[in-house]
Phi, psi and omega in degrees: 000132181268121184245131175258126180257130180259143175291146176284166177300320178292328177293317177295321178297322178294321177297320177298314181298321179292321177300313180294327178293318178297317179298314181298315180294319180293326177297326178288334185265331190294335180297330179259349183213097186296343180297340179286353169301327181290323176294315179300317182299318180296317180293324176294321177297313179302317186283321193246329188213041178279151175226155177222118183054038178080003181250150180301133185217027186287142182295324183301323180287346179273342180243349178228140175267120179049059180298143177240132186239154185294134177295152172281167191278346174064025179259096185273145176229163184272130178284125181058018180055028183265344181079358181275328182230128171248136182211155173272124182300127186305323183290343180247016190302321186248017179277156172057042177222127178247359181261164183227162179227152170294157191308311184300313179293324180297317180294333184270009177288134179284137174239341178223134175234128189223144171248014180287144173218167177284355180298338183276355187295332179297339181264001179293142182293125176269120182287350183269317181243352179085003180297141178103343179201105183288349182278350181240154180240153181284132173204171184296329180295315179300317180296316181295321179298317180294317182293332182274348182279153176283110184234157188240343180225156180243134177233165179248130179294129180286347182268310184248350178085359180287148175258137180209153182276148174226158175234188186299321179298320179298318181295317179296320178300326183290341179285335182053042176082359183259125175273119181284158180280078182235160178291129182288155180240124175253135182240126184259173174303316179300316180303314183296313182296309187288321179294316180295320182285320189268336189233343188248027172109355177292301176242331181219162174232119178275136178283334180246143180237132167275181183299319178299317179296321178295315180298319181288323177297322182280318190250347191289332186303315181290328175294319178302318179292317181296317178295319180299315180298317179296318181298318177299315180294321180301311182289327177296317181289317183287328176291322179293326181283000000 
């Protein structure tokens, strides 16, 4: 006979307390060690947007009925003043808001809007032959600078065939202020949590990144911290109330 055992209410409450304890401890550590963003992302996924066999399986819904969370402030600013990426600064994500949303709507709030595409990569500056920017010349210093930077994708120069890493700043520089006619990408709270947890080292690491994955790899860490801090405060306030 196949028997399914259900967790008790106190058992689920204990899981919640342990989840919040992990988040609180990781928040104290992540300032000195960014790798703890991955720990935070996994706990946020478990707590807020987990699924099982395609069905909702979040811990918050198991301990709270119809939880409502604080809206983000919806004040977008331009990344690098280039007009290609608009984002809500992570440190101000939950400021100036007195309204709340049910969990599903809360998770679907946009925090990043982007017109960046990989179409601009052919124009990225090659540190080996100087292709992509006639104002710079290839030398060992340029190569060393690129190799020492935190980069997330590797491309091959169409001119000399050399492979070199680029990051989001390189891609934006390649646009030279021109927004290409590409389909825009919107990134939500859910996207950041699940992508960071599932693809950026929380539970798995993807070898290939789409534009959404690149944006989250570059910008997502501070959002993970901001959301984590708010969640700790949310449960502290609601438990006290």
